[in-house]
CHARMM-style PDB file with segment names, atoms N, HN, CA, C and O in Angstrom:
ATOM      1  N   MET     1      35.577  73.019  12.515  1.00  0.00      PROA
ATOM      2  CA  MET     1      34.729  74.180  12.421  1.00  0.00      PROA
ATOM      3  C   MET     1      35.541  75.409  13.341  1.00  0.00      PROA
ATOM      4  O   MET     1      35.925  75.196  14.491  1.00  0.00      PROA
ATOM      5  N   PRO     2      35.685  76.414  12.798  1.00  0.00      PROA
ATOM      6  CA  PRO     2      36.330  77.578  13.481  1.00  0.00      PROA
ATOM      7  C   PRO     2      35.705  77.863  14.831  1.00  0.00      PROA
ATOM      8  O   PRO     2      34.475  77.840  14.844  1.00  0.00      PROA
ATOM      9  N   PRO     3      36.340  78.133  15.991  1.00  0.00      PROA
ATOM     10  CA  PRO     3      35.740  78.555  17.184  1.00  0.00      PROA
ATOM     11  C   PRO     3      34.889  79.763  17.062  1.00  0.00      PROA
ATOM     12  O   PRO     3      35.223  80.647  16.273  1.00  0.00      PROA
ATOM     13  N   GLY     4      33.805  79.873  17.789  1.00  0.00      PROA
ATOM     14  HN  GLY     4      33.533  79.156  18.430  1.00  0.00      PROA
ATOM     15  CA  GLY     4      32.984  81.045  17.793  1.00  0.00      PROA
ATOM     16  C   GLY     4      31.793  80.962  16.831  1.00  0.00      PROA
ATOM     17  O   GLY     4      30.990  81.894  16.832  1.00  0.00      PROA
ATOM     18  N   PHE     5      31.629  79.996  16.073  1.00  0.00      PROA
ATOM     19  HN  PHE     5      32.282  79.238  16.072  1.00  0.00      PROA
ATOM     20  CA  PHE     5      30.669  79.781  15.196  1.00  0.00      PROA
ATOM     21  C   PHE     5      29.635  78.801  15.666  1.00  0.00      PROA
ATOM     22  O   PHE     5      30.038  77.769  16.203  1.00  0.00      PROA
ATOM     23  N   PRO     6      28.424  78.994  15.532  1.00  0.00      PROA
ATOM     24  CA  PRO     6      27.458  77.977  16.087  1.00  0.00      PROA
ATOM     25  C   PRO     6      27.352  76.719  15.253  1.00  0.00      PROA
ATOM     26  O   PRO     6      27.657  76.713  14.060  1.00  0.00      PROA
ATOM     27  N   SER     7      26.880  75.575  15.952  1.00  0.00      PROA
ATOM     28  HN  SER     7      26.632  75.580  16.920  1.00  0.00      PROA
ATOM     29  CA  SER     7      26.730  74.348  15.058  1.00  0.00      PROA
ATOM     30  C   SER     7      25.966  74.580  13.890  1.00  0.00      PROA
ATOM     31  O   SER     7      24.859  75.101  14.025  1.00  0.00      PROA
ATOM     32  N   PRO     8      26.394  74.266  12.726  1.00  0.00      PROA
ATOM     33  CA  PRO     8      25.683  74.449  11.505  1.00  0.00      PROA
ATOM     34  C   PRO     8      24.293  73.801  11.465  1.00  0.00      PROA
ATOM     35  O   PRO     8      23.415  74.305  10.765  1.00  0.00      PROA
ATOM     36  N   PHE     9      24.079  72.758  12.156  1.00  0.00      PROA
ATOM     37  HN  PHE     9      24.793  72.349  12.724  1.00  0.00      PROA
ATOM     38  CA  PHE     9      22.804  72.116  11.903  1.00  0.00      PROA
ATOM     39  C   PHE     9      21.838  72.018  13.185  1.00  0.00      PROA
ATOM     40  O   PHE     9      21.041  71.104  13.398  1.00  0.00      PROA
ATOM     41  N   HSD    10      22.066  73.127  13.984  1.00  0.00      PROA
ATOM     42  HN  HSD    10      22.714  73.869  13.811  1.00  0.00      PROA
ATOM     43  CA  HSD    10      21.288  73.329  15.227  1.00  0.00      PROA
ATOM     44  C   HSD    10      19.841  73.638  14.826  1.00  0.00      PROA
ATOM     45  O   HSD    10      18.947  73.186  15.540  1.00  0.00      PROA
ATOM     46  N   HSD    11      19.539  74.353  13.770  1.00  0.00      PROA
ATOM     47  HN  HSD    11      20.266  74.721  13.190  1.00  0.00      PROA
ATOM     48  CA  HSD    11      18.233  74.663  13.422  1.00  0.00      PROA
ATOM     49  C   HSD    11      17.671  74.030  12.099  1.00  0.00      PROA
ATOM     50  O   HSD    11      16.859  74.603  11.373  1.00  0.00      PROA
ATOM     51  N   GLY    12      18.188  72.800  11.872  1.00  0.00      PROA
ATOM     52  HN  GLY    12      18.848  72.334  12.462  1.00  0.00      PROA
ATOM     53  CA  GLY    12      17.872  71.972  10.763  1.00  0.00      PROA
ATOM     54  C   GLY    12      18.744  71.994   9.560  1.00  0.00      PROA
ATOM     55  O   GLY    12      19.541  72.928   9.474  1.00  0.00      PROA
ATOM     56  N   PRO    13      18.704  71.037   8.555  1.00  0.00      PROA
ATOM     57  CA  PRO    13      19.626  70.939   7.542  1.00  0.00      PROA
ATOM     58  C   PRO    13      19.685  72.219   6.607  1.00  0.00      PROA
ATOM     59  O   PRO    13      20.770  72.676   6.244  1.00  0.00      PROA
ATOM     60  N   ALA    14      18.491  72.770   6.239  1.00  0.00      PROA
ATOM     61  HN  ALA    14      17.611  72.399   6.534  1.00  0.00      PROA
ATOM     62  CA  ALA    14      18.507  73.958   5.359  1.00  0.00      PROA
ATOM     63  C   ALA    14      19.170  75.194   5.929  1.00  0.00      PROA
ATOM     64  O   ALA    14      19.844  75.953   5.232  1.00  0.00      PROA
ATOM     65  N   ARG    15      18.951  75.367   7.234  1.00  0.00      PROA
ATOM     66  HN  ARG    15      18.404  74.751   7.800  1.00  0.00      PROA
ATOM     67  CA  ARG    15      19.616  76.511   7.923  1.00  0.00      PROA
ATOM     68  C   ARG    15      21.053  76.214   8.133  1.00  0.00      PROA
ATOM     69  O   ARG    15      21.883  77.122   8.098  1.00  0.00      PROA
ATOM     70  N   GLY    16      21.397  74.917   8.361  1.00  0.00      PROA
ATOM     71  HN  GLY    16      20.723  74.180   8.390  1.00  0.00      PROA
ATOM     72  CA  GLY    16      22.681  74.532   8.474  1.00  0.00      PROA
ATOM     73  C   GLY    16      23.602  74.747   7.302  1.00  0.00      PROA
ATOM     74  O   GLY    16      24.763  75.134   7.440  1.00  0.00      PROA
ATOM     75  N   MET    17      23.049  74.483   6.163  1.00  0.00      PROA
ATOM     76  HN  MET    17      22.106  74.169   6.051  1.00  0.00      PROA
ATOM     77  CA  MET    17      23.846  74.692   4.915  1.00  0.00      PROA
ATOM     78  C   MET    17      23.837  76.317   4.678  1.00  0.00      PROA
ATOM     79  O   MET    17      24.843  76.836   4.194  1.00  0.00      PROA
ATOM     80  N   GLU    18      22.829  77.023   4.982  1.00  0.00      PROA
ATOM     81  HN  GLU    18      22.012  76.601   5.375  1.00  0.00      PROA
ATOM     82  CA  GLU    18      22.872  78.492   4.817  1.00  0.00      PROA
ATOM     83  C   GLU    18      24.116  78.977   5.755  1.00  0.00      PROA
ATOM     84  O   GLU    18      24.892  79.842   5.347  1.00  0.00      PROA
ATOM     85  N   LEU    19      24.240  78.445   6.872  1.00  0.00      PROA
ATOM     86  HN  LEU    19      23.610  77.743   7.204  1.00  0.00      PROA
ATOM     87  CA  LEU    19      25.296  78.862   7.886  1.00  0.00      PROA
ATOM     88  C   LEU    19      26.582  78.496   7.275  1.00  0.00      PROA
ATOM     89  O   LEU    19      27.485  79.327   7.177  1.00  0.00      PROA
ATOM     90  N   CYS    20      26.694  77.382   6.892  1.00  0.00      PROA
ATOM     91  HN  CYS    20      25.961  76.706   6.971  1.00  0.00      PROA
ATOM     92  CA  CYS    20      27.974  76.853   6.237  1.00  0.00      PROA
ATOM     93  C   CYS    20      28.366  77.910   5.075  1.00  0.00      PROA
ATOM     94  O   CYS    20      29.386  78.593   5.171  1.00  0.00      PROA
ATOM     95  N   VAL    21      27.627  77.982   4.146  1.00  0.00      PROA
ATOM     96  HN  VAL    21      26.799  77.427   4.068  1.00  0.00      PROA
ATOM     97  CA  VAL    21      27.910  79.008   3.094  1.00  0.00      PROA
ATOM     98  C   VAL    21      28.305  80.463   3.672  1.00  0.00      PROA
ATOM     99  O   VAL    21      29.317  81.095   3.366  1.00  0.00      PROA
ATOM    100  N   ASP    22      27.298  80.860   4.569  1.00  0.00      PROA
ATOM    101  HN  ASP    22      26.477  80.347   4.817  1.00  0.00      PROA
ATOM    102  CA  ASP    22      27.652  82.298   5.076  1.00  0.00      PROA
ATOM    103  C   ASP    22      29.073  82.200   5.679  1.00  0.00      PROA
ATOM    104  O   ASP    22      29.906  83.060   5.393  1.00  0.00      PROA
ATOM    105  N   ARG    23      29.380  81.134   6.538  1.00  0.00      PROA
ATOM    106  HN  ARG    23      28.704  80.435   6.770  1.00  0.00      PROA
ATOM    107  CA  ARG    23      30.735  81.148   7.215  1.00  0.00      PROA
ATOM    108  C   ARG    23      31.791  81.082   6.190  1.00  0.00      PROA
ATOM    109  O   ARG    23      32.861  81.650   6.411  1.00  0.00      PROA
ATOM    110  N   TYR    24      31.589  80.427   5.067  1.00  0.00      PROA
ATOM    111  HN  TYR    24      30.720  79.965   4.889  1.00  0.00      PROA
ATOM    112  CA  TYR    24      32.643  80.136   4.229  1.00  0.00      PROA
ATOM    113  C   TYR    24      32.882  81.683   3.385  1.00  0.00      PROA
ATOM    114  O   TYR    24      33.999  82.038   3.008  1.00  0.00      PROA
ATOM    115  N   LEU    25      31.815  82.385   3.206  1.00  0.00      PROA
ATOM    116  HN  LEU    25      30.907  82.097   3.513  1.00  0.00      PROA
ATOM    117  CA  LEU    25      31.822  83.541   2.563  1.00  0.00      PROA
ATOM    118  C   LEU    25      32.704  84.686   3.428  1.00  0.00      PROA
ATOM    119  O   LEU    25      33.544  85.455   2.960  1.00  0.00      PROA
ATOM    120  N   ALA    26      32.290  84.580   4.749  1.00  0.00      PROA
ATOM    121  HN  ALA    26      31.608  83.955   5.129  1.00  0.00      PROA
ATOM    122  CA  ALA    26      32.883  85.447   5.672  1.00  0.00      PROA
ATOM    123  C   ALA    26      34.403  85.210   5.922  1.00  0.00      PROA
ATOM    124  O   ALA    26      35.163  86.161   6.109  1.00  0.00      PROA
ATOM    125  N   THR    27      34.796  84.003   5.920  1.00  0.00      PROA
ATOM    126  HN  THR    27      34.179  83.231   5.769  1.00  0.00      PROA
ATOM    127  CA  THR    27      36.127  83.696   6.415  1.00  0.00      PROA
ATOM    128  C   THR    27      37.044  83.060   5.226  1.00  0.00      PROA
ATOM    129  O   THR    27      38.275  83.081   5.247  1.00  0.00      PROA
ATOM    130  N   ARG    28      36.314  82.536   4.267  1.00  0.00      PROA
ATOM    131  HN  ARG    28      35.314  82.519   4.250  1.00  0.00      PROA
ATOM    132  CA  ARG    28      37.121  81.724   3.239  1.00  0.00      PROA
ATOM    133  C   ARG    28      37.899  80.541   3.866  1.00  0.00      PROA
ATOM    134  O   ARG    28      38.826  80.004   3.260  1.00  0.00      PROA
ATOM    135  N   ILE    29      37.498  80.155   5.091  1.00  0.00      PROA
ATOM    136  HN  ILE    29      36.745  80.591   5.583  1.00  0.00      PROA
ATOM    137  CA  ILE    29      38.195  79.067   5.671  1.00  0.00      PROA
ATOM    138  C   ILE    29      37.200  78.128   5.974  1.00  0.00      PROA
ATOM    139  O   ILE    29      36.346  78.452   6.799  1.00  0.00      PROA
ATOM    140  N   ASP    30      37.152  76.812   5.352  1.00  0.00      PROA
ATOM    141  HN  ASP    30      37.846  76.549   4.681  1.00  0.00      PROA
ATOM    142  CA  ASP    30      36.348  75.768   5.508  1.00  0.00      PROA
ATOM    143  C   ASP    30      36.829  74.574   4.735  1.00  0.00      PROA
ATOM    144  O   ASP    30      37.875  74.602   4.086  1.00  0.00      PROA
ATOM    145  N   ASP    31      36.069  73.556   4.813  1.00  0.00      PROA
ATOM    146  HN  ASP    31      35.219  73.533   5.340  1.00  0.00      PROA
ATOM    147  CA  ASP    31      36.380  72.376   3.880  1.00  0.00      PROA
ATOM    148  C   ASP    31      35.853  72.475   2.534  1.00  0.00      PROA
ATOM    149  O   ASP    31      34.789  71.968   2.177  1.00  0.00      PROA
ATOM    150  N   VAL    32      36.759  73.255   1.684  1.00  0.00      PROA
ATOM    151  HN  VAL    32      37.623  73.667   1.974  1.00  0.00      PROA
ATOM    152  CA  VAL    32      36.390  73.394   0.298  1.00  0.00      PROA
ATOM    153  C   VAL    32      37.466  72.763  -0.508  1.00  0.00      PROA
ATOM    154  O   VAL    32      38.651  72.920  -0.212  1.00  0.00      PROA
ATOM    155  N   LYS    33      37.070  72.043  -1.533  1.00  0.00      PROA
ATOM    156  HN  LYS    33      36.107  71.915  -1.773  1.00  0.00      PROA
ATOM    157  CA  LYS    33      37.957  71.637  -2.420  1.00  0.00      PROA
ATOM    158  C   LYS    33      37.638  71.742  -3.899  1.00  0.00      PROA
ATOM    159  O   LYS    33      36.474  71.670  -4.291  1.00  0.00      PROA
ATOM    160  N   LYS    34      38.624  71.904  -4.692  1.00  0.00      PROA
ATOM    161  HN  LYS    34      39.570  71.962  -4.373  1.00  0.00      PROA
ATOM    162  CA  LYS    34      38.302  71.968  -6.181  1.00  0.00      PROA
ATOM    163  C   LYS    34      38.130  70.686  -6.701  1.00  0.00      PROA
ATOM    164  O   LYS    34      38.949  69.808  -6.431  1.00  0.00      PROA
ATOM    165  N   LEU    35      37.010  70.437  -7.527  1.00  0.00      PROA
ATOM    166  HN  LEU    35      36.345  71.151  -7.746  1.00  0.00      PROA
ATOM    167  CA  LEU    35      36.633  69.217  -8.147  1.00  0.00      PROA
ATOM    168  C   LEU    35      37.565  68.851  -9.277  1.00  0.00      PROA
ATOM    169  O   LEU    35      38.039  69.698 -10.034  1.00  0.00      PROA
ATOM    170  N   LYS    36      37.805  67.584  -9.362  1.00  0.00      PROA
ATOM    171  HN  LYS    36      37.420  66.895  -8.748  1.00  0.00      PROA
ATOM    172  CA  LYS    36      38.646  67.144 -10.443  1.00  0.00      PROA
ATOM    173  C   LYS    36      37.813  66.665 -11.617  1.00  0.00      PROA
ATOM    174  O   LYS    36      36.664  66.243 -11.492  1.00  0.00      PROA
ATOM    175  N   PRO    37      38.531  66.768 -12.875  1.00  0.00      PROA
ATOM    176  CA  PRO    37      37.674  66.496 -14.093  1.00  0.00      PROA
ATOM    177  C   PRO    37      37.241  65.120 -14.117  1.00  0.00      PROA
ATOM    178  O   PRO    37      37.976  64.223 -13.704  1.00  0.00      PROA
ATOM    179  N   PRO    38      35.988  64.889 -14.618  1.00  0.00      PROA
ATOM    180  CA  PRO    38      35.205  65.693 -15.443  1.00  0.00      PROA
ATOM    181  C   PRO    38      34.324  66.745 -14.726  1.00  0.00      PROA
ATOM    182  O   PRO    38      33.614  67.541 -15.342  1.00  0.00      PROA
ATOM    183  N   LEU    39      34.412  66.696 -13.531  1.00  0.00      PROA
ATOM    184  HN  LEU    39      34.989  66.050 -13.031  1.00  0.00      PROA
ATOM    185  CA  LEU    39      33.413  67.701 -12.682  1.00  0.00      PROA
ATOM    186  C   LEU    39      34.224  69.032 -12.727  1.00  0.00      PROA
ATOM    187  O   LEU    39      35.446  69.030 -12.877  1.00  0.00      PROA
ATOM    188  N   THR    40      33.530  70.100 -12.598  1.00  0.00      PROA
ATOM    189  HN  THR    40      32.538  70.102 -12.475  1.00  0.00      PROA
ATOM    190  CA  THR    40      33.995  71.493 -12.625  1.00  0.00      PROA
ATOM    191  C   THR    40      33.621  72.169 -11.467  1.00  0.00      PROA
ATOM    192  O   THR    40      32.597  71.721 -10.950  1.00  0.00      PROA
ATOM    193  N   GLY    41      34.208  73.231 -10.835  1.00  0.00      PROA
ATOM    194  HN  GLY    41      35.040  73.595 -11.255  1.00  0.00      PROA
ATOM    195  CA  GLY    41      33.805  74.075  -9.730  1.00  0.00      PROA
ATOM    196  C   GLY    41      34.551  73.622  -8.454  1.00  0.00      PROA
ATOM    197  O   GLY    41      35.692  73.159  -8.454  1.00  0.00      PROA
ATOM    198  N   PHE    42      33.797  73.803  -7.405  1.00  0.00      PROA
ATOM    199  HN  PHE    42      32.870  74.179  -7.406  1.00  0.00      PROA
ATOM    200  CA  PHE    42      34.248  73.561  -6.088  1.00  0.00      PROA
ATOM    201  C   PHE    42      33.174  72.864  -5.183  1.00  0.00      PROA
ATOM    202  O   PHE    42      31.995  72.898  -5.536  1.00  0.00      PROA
ATOM    203  N   ARG    43      33.503  72.306  -4.163  1.00  0.00      PROA
ATOM    204  HN  ARG    43      34.460  72.278  -3.876  1.00  0.00      PROA
ATOM    205  CA  ARG    43      32.479  71.753  -3.226  1.00  0.00      PROA
ATOM    206  C   ARG    43      32.834  72.088  -1.748  1.00  0.00      PROA
ATOM    207  O   ARG    43      33.973  72.122  -1.283  1.00  0.00      PROA
ATOM    208  N   LEU    44      31.688  72.327  -1.097  1.00  0.00      PROA
ATOM    209  HN  LEU    44      30.763  72.299  -1.474  1.00  0.00      PROA
ATOM    210  CA  LEU    44      31.967  72.745   0.305  1.00  0.00      PROA
ATOM    211  C   LEU    44      31.268  71.612   1.145  1.00  0.00      PROA
ATOM    212  O   LEU    44      30.125  71.231   0.893  1.00  0.00      PROA
ATOM    213  N   ARG    45      31.943  71.167   2.033  1.00  0.00      PROA
ATOM    214  HN  ARG    45      32.871  71.476   2.238  1.00  0.00      PROA
ATOM    215  CA  ARG    45      31.272  70.174   2.881  1.00  0.00      PROA
ATOM    216  C   ARG    45      30.537  70.721   4.164  1.00  0.00      PROA
ATOM    217  O   ARG    45      31.114  71.461   4.962  1.00  0.00      PROA
ATOM    218  N   CYS    46      29.306  70.336   4.306  1.00  0.00      PROA
ATOM    219  HN  CYS    46      28.838  69.735   3.659  1.00  0.00      PROA
ATOM    220  CA  CYS    46      28.400  70.929   5.300  1.00  0.00      PROA
ATOM    221  C   CYS    46      27.645  69.643   5.943  1.00  0.00      PROA
ATOM    222  O   CYS    46      26.549  69.287   5.510  1.00  0.00      PROA
ATOM    223  N   GLY    47      28.208  69.067   6.851  1.00  0.00      PROA
ATOM    224  HN  GLY    47      29.098  69.356   7.203  1.00  0.00      PROA
ATOM    225  CA  GLY    47      27.812  67.871   7.497  1.00  0.00      PROA
ATOM    226  C   GLY    47      27.794  66.726   6.580  1.00  0.00      PROA
ATOM    227  O   GLY    47      28.811  66.339   6.006  1.00  0.00      PROA
ATOM    228  N   ASP    48      26.435  66.087   6.417  1.00  0.00      PROA
ATOM    229  HN  ASP    48      25.608  66.402   6.883  1.00  0.00      PROA
ATOM    230  CA  ASP    48      26.197  64.965   5.470  1.00  0.00      PROA
ATOM    231  C   ASP    48      25.956  65.519   4.070  1.00  0.00      PROA
ATOM    232  O   ASP    48      25.601  64.684   3.238  1.00  0.00      PROA
ATOM    233  N   HSD    49      26.081  66.726   3.683  1.00  0.00      PROA
ATOM    234  HN  HSD    49      26.369  67.404   4.358  1.00  0.00      PROA
ATOM    235  CA  HSD    49      25.674  67.370   2.518  1.00  0.00      PROA
ATOM    236  C   HSD    49      26.926  68.090   1.920  1.00  0.00      PROA
ATOM    237  O   HSD    49      27.790  68.662   2.586  1.00  0.00      PROA
ATOM    238  N   ARG    50      26.890  67.978   0.615  1.00  0.00      PROA
ATOM    239  HN  ARG    50      26.189  67.514   0.074  1.00  0.00      PROA
ATOM    240  CA  ARG    50      27.869  68.836  -0.215  1.00  0.00      PROA
ATOM    241  C   ARG    50      27.198  69.845  -0.983  1.00  0.00      PROA
ATOM    242  O   ARG    50      26.148  69.599  -1.578  1.00  0.00      PROA
ATOM    243  N   VAL    51      27.791  71.045  -1.001  1.00  0.00      PROA
ATOM    244  HN  VAL    51      28.644  71.245  -0.518  1.00  0.00      PROA
ATOM    245  CA  VAL    51      27.260  72.134  -1.588  1.00  0.00      PROA
ATOM    246  C   VAL    51      28.258  72.374  -2.861  1.00  0.00      PROA
ATOM    247  O   VAL    51      29.442  72.634  -2.649  1.00  0.00      PROA
ATOM    248  N   PHE    52      27.774  72.284  -4.103  1.00  0.00      PROA
ATOM    249  HN  PHE    52      26.811  72.072  -4.275  1.00  0.00      PROA
ATOM    250  CA  PHE    52      28.738  72.506  -5.250  1.00  0.00      PROA
ATOM    251  C   PHE    52      28.574  73.816  -5.804  1.00  0.00      PROA
ATOM    252  O   PHE    52      27.421  74.182  -6.029  1.00  0.00      PROA
ATOM    253  N   PHE    53      29.546  74.602  -6.069  1.00  0.00      PROA
ATOM    254  HN  PHE    53      30.483  74.304  -5.886  1.00  0.00      PROA
ATOM    255  CA  PHE    53      29.423  76.052  -6.422  1.00  0.00      PROA
ATOM    256  C   PHE    53      30.612  76.325  -7.333  1.00  0.00      PROA
ATOM    257  O   PHE    53      31.631  75.638  -7.399  1.00  0.00      PROA
ATOM    258  N   ASP    54      30.324  77.474  -8.054  1.00  0.00      PROA
ATOM    259  HN  ASP    54      29.496  78.032  -8.000  1.00  0.00      PROA
ATOM    260  CA  ASP    54      31.319  78.311  -8.871  1.00  0.00      PROA
ATOM    261  C   ASP    54      31.689  79.606  -8.198  1.00  0.00      PROA
ATOM    262  O   ASP    54      30.743  80.290  -7.808  1.00  0.00      PROA
ATOM    263  N   PRO    55      32.713  79.983  -8.029  1.00  0.00      PROA
ATOM    264  CA  PRO    55      33.001  81.330  -7.443  1.00  0.00      PROA
ATOM    265  C   PRO    55      32.683  82.447  -8.479  1.00  0.00      PROA
ATOM    266  O   PRO    55      32.997  82.307  -9.661  1.00  0.00      PROA
ATOM    267  N   LYS    56      32.079  83.516  -8.030  1.00  0.00      PROA
ATOM    268  HN  LYS    56      31.824  83.630  -7.070  1.00  0.00      PROA
ATOM    269  CA  LYS    56      31.827  84.549  -8.829  1.00  0.00      PROA
ATOM    270  C   LYS    56      32.666  85.887  -8.639  1.00  0.00      PROA
ATOM    271  O   LYS    56      33.196  86.496  -9.568  1.00  0.00      PROA
ATOM    272  N   ASP    57      32.709  86.254  -7.310  1.00  0.00      PROA
ATOM    273  HN  ASP    57      32.278  85.760  -6.555  1.00  0.00      PROA
ATOM    274  CA  ASP    57      33.778  87.217  -6.975  1.00  0.00      PROA
ATOM    275  C   ASP    57      34.116  87.219  -5.445  1.00  0.00      PROA
ATOM    276  O   ASP    57      33.907  86.136  -4.899  1.00  0.00      PROA
ATOM    277  N   GLU    58      34.519  88.056  -4.776  1.00  0.00      PROA
ATOM    278  HN  GLU    58      34.689  88.936  -5.220  1.00  0.00      PROA
ATOM    279  CA  GLU    58      35.064  88.176  -3.413  1.00  0.00      PROA
ATOM    280  C   GLU    58      33.944  87.775  -2.488  1.00  0.00      PROA
ATOM    281  O   GLU    58      34.162  86.991  -1.565  1.00  0.00      PROA
ATOM    282  N   SER    59      32.703  88.311  -2.714  1.00  0.00      PROA
ATOM    283  HN  SER    59      32.525  88.949  -3.464  1.00  0.00      PROA
ATOM    284  CA  SER    59      31.584  88.015  -1.718  1.00  0.00      PROA
ATOM    285  C   SER    59      30.428  87.178  -2.333  1.00  0.00      PROA
ATOM    286  O   SER    59      29.320  87.177  -1.795  1.00  0.00      PROA
ATOM    287  N   ALA    60      30.697  86.428  -3.521  1.00  0.00      PROA
ATOM    288  HN  ALA    60      31.597  86.429  -3.958  1.00  0.00      PROA
ATOM    289  CA  ALA    60      29.589  85.840  -4.036  1.00  0.00      PROA
ATOM    290  C   ALA    60      29.906  84.445  -4.595  1.00  0.00      PROA
ATOM    291  O   ALA    60      30.980  84.297  -5.176  1.00  0.00      PROA
ATOM    292  N   ILE    61      29.149  83.517  -4.482  1.00  0.00      PROA
ATOM    293  HN  ILE    61      28.276  83.637  -4.009  1.00  0.00      PROA
ATOM    294  CA  ILE    61      29.288  82.353  -5.223  1.00  0.00      PROA
ATOM    295  C   ILE    61      27.878  81.799  -5.900  1.00  0.00      PROA
ATOM    296  O   ILE    61      26.781  82.143  -5.462  1.00  0.00      PROA
ATOM    297  N   ALA    62      28.041  80.916  -7.000  1.00  0.00      PROA
ATOM    298  HN  ALA    62      28.933  80.636  -7.357  1.00  0.00      PROA
ATOM    299  CA  ALA    62      26.870  80.478  -7.600  1.00  0.00      PROA
ATOM    300  C   ALA    62      26.708  79.090  -7.220  1.00  0.00      PROA
ATOM    301  O   ALA    62      27.559  78.269  -7.563  1.00  0.00      PROA
ATOM    302  N   ILE    63      25.701  78.754  -6.549  1.00  0.00      PROA
ATOM    303  HN  ILE    63      25.009  79.420  -6.271  1.00  0.00      PROA
ATOM    304  CA  ILE    63      25.525  77.340  -6.100  1.00  0.00      PROA
ATOM    305  C   ILE    63      24.857  76.422  -7.218  1.00  0.00      PROA
ATOM    306  O   ILE    63      23.773  76.694  -7.733  1.00  0.00      PROA
ATOM    307  N   THR    64      25.502  75.483  -7.486  1.00  0.00      PROA
ATOM    308  HN  THR    64      26.383  75.262  -7.068  1.00  0.00      PROA
ATOM    309  CA  THR    64      25.016  74.637  -8.708  1.00  0.00      PROA
ATOM    310  C   THR    64      24.077  73.480  -8.165  1.00  0.00      PROA
ATOM    311  O   THR    64      23.059  73.112  -8.751  1.00  0.00      PROA
ATOM    312  N   SER    65      24.526  72.974  -7.019  1.00  0.00      PROA
ATOM    313  HN  SER    65      25.353  73.273  -6.543  1.00  0.00      PROA
ATOM    314  CA  SER    65      23.756  71.873  -6.590  1.00  0.00      PROA
ATOM    315  C   SER    65      24.063  71.617  -5.073  1.00  0.00      PROA
ATOM    316  O   SER    65      25.147  71.988  -4.623  1.00  0.00      PROA
ATOM    317  N   VAL    66      23.226  71.053  -4.347  1.00  0.00      PROA
ATOM    318  HN  VAL    66      22.345  70.752  -4.713  1.00  0.00      PROA
ATOM    319  CA  VAL    66      23.274  70.492  -2.927  1.00  0.00      PROA
ATOM    320  C   VAL    66      22.773  69.113  -2.972  1.00  0.00      PROA
ATOM    321  O   VAL    66      21.637  68.838  -3.359  1.00  0.00      PROA
ATOM    322  N   ARG    67      23.750  68.133  -2.516  1.00  0.00      PROA
ATOM    323  HN  ARG    67      24.673  68.356  -2.202  1.00  0.00      PROA
ATOM    324  CA  ARG    67      23.412  66.735  -2.422  1.00  0.00      PROA
ATOM    325  C   ARG    67      23.874  66.170  -1.172  1.00  0.00      PROA
ATOM    326  O   ARG    67      24.747  66.727  -0.506  1.00  0.00      PROA
ATOM    327  N   ASN    68      23.299  65.041  -0.815  1.00  0.00      PROA
ATOM    328  HN  ASN    68      22.590  64.589  -1.356  1.00  0.00      PROA
ATOM    329  CA  ASN    68      23.784  64.248   0.291  1.00  0.00      PROA
ATOM    330  C   ASN    68      25.043  63.589  -0.210  1.00  0.00      PROA
ATOM    331  O   ASN    68      25.231  63.214  -1.367  1.00  0.00      PROA
ATOM    332  N   ARG    69      25.931  63.489   0.858  1.00  0.00      PROA
ATOM    333  HN  ARG    69      25.779  63.795   1.798  1.00  0.00      PROA
ATOM    334  CA  ARG    69      27.305  62.962   0.390  1.00  0.00      PROA
ATOM    335  C   ARG    69      27.241  61.454  -0.168  1.00  0.00      PROA
ATOM    336  O   ARG    69      28.153  61.114  -0.923  1.00  0.00      PROA
ATOM    337  N   ARG    70      26.380  60.661   0.100  1.00  0.00      PROA
ATOM    338  HN  ARG    70      25.639  60.937   0.713  1.00  0.00      PROA
ATOM    339  CA  ARG    70      26.255  59.403  -0.469  1.00  0.00      PROA
ATOM    340  C   ARG    70      25.978  59.431  -1.936  1.00  0.00      PROA
ATOM    341  O   ARG    70      26.451  58.588  -2.699  1.00  0.00      PROA
ATOM    342  N   GLU    71      25.269  60.329  -2.291  1.00  0.00      PROA
ATOM    343  HN  GLU    71      24.884  61.014  -1.671  1.00  0.00      PROA
ATOM    344  CA  GLU    71      24.905  60.576  -3.693  1.00  0.00      PROA
ATOM    345  C   GLU    71      25.609  61.695  -4.478  1.00  0.00      PROA
ATOM    346  O   GLU    71      25.306  61.976  -5.637  1.00  0.00      PROA
ATOM    347  N   ALA    72      26.557  62.307  -3.778  1.00  0.00      PROA
ATOM    348  HN  ALA    72      26.803  62.079  -2.836  1.00  0.00      PROA
ATOM    349  CA  ALA    72      27.112  63.551  -4.399  1.00  0.00      PROA
ATOM    350  C   ALA    72      28.116  63.515  -5.581  1.00  0.00      PROA
ATOM    351  O   ALA    72      28.391  64.486  -6.285  1.00  0.00      PROA
ATOM    352  N   TYR    73      28.651  62.203  -5.711  1.00  0.00      PROA
ATOM    353  HN  TYR    73      28.428  61.414  -5.138  1.00  0.00      PROA
ATOM    354  CA  TYR    73      29.712  62.097  -6.777  1.00  0.00      PROA
ATOM    355  C   TYR    73      29.265  61.087  -7.822  1.00  0.00      PROA
ATOM    356  O   TYR    73      30.058  60.695  -8.678  1.00  0.00      PROA
ATOM    357  N   ARG    74      28.162  60.712  -7.774  1.00  0.00      PROA
ATOM    358  HN  ARG    74      27.518  61.030  -7.079  1.00  0.00      PROA
ATOM    359  CA  ARG    74      27.590  59.616  -8.677  1.00  0.00      PROA
ATOM    360  C   ARG    74      27.209  60.160  -9.994  1.00  0.00      PROA
ATOM    361  OT1 ARG    74      26.729  59.419 -10.853  1.00  0.00      PROA
TER     362      ARG     74
END
């Protein structure tokens, strides 16, 4: 996590994921990977959860799902 950012899960998991997504949109630096076929899009790691998304433009993404890491790729 880049210095100067609060702990993402300080206020609960939903707020933590919101902070993760906001941080990614602001800096474009985070644990993001392109998914391999047959999956499409990208995934953002937020603690024990994964945010799956498709990029729209420079300042927007379309979140397709949020899952716990244990169930994310099944």
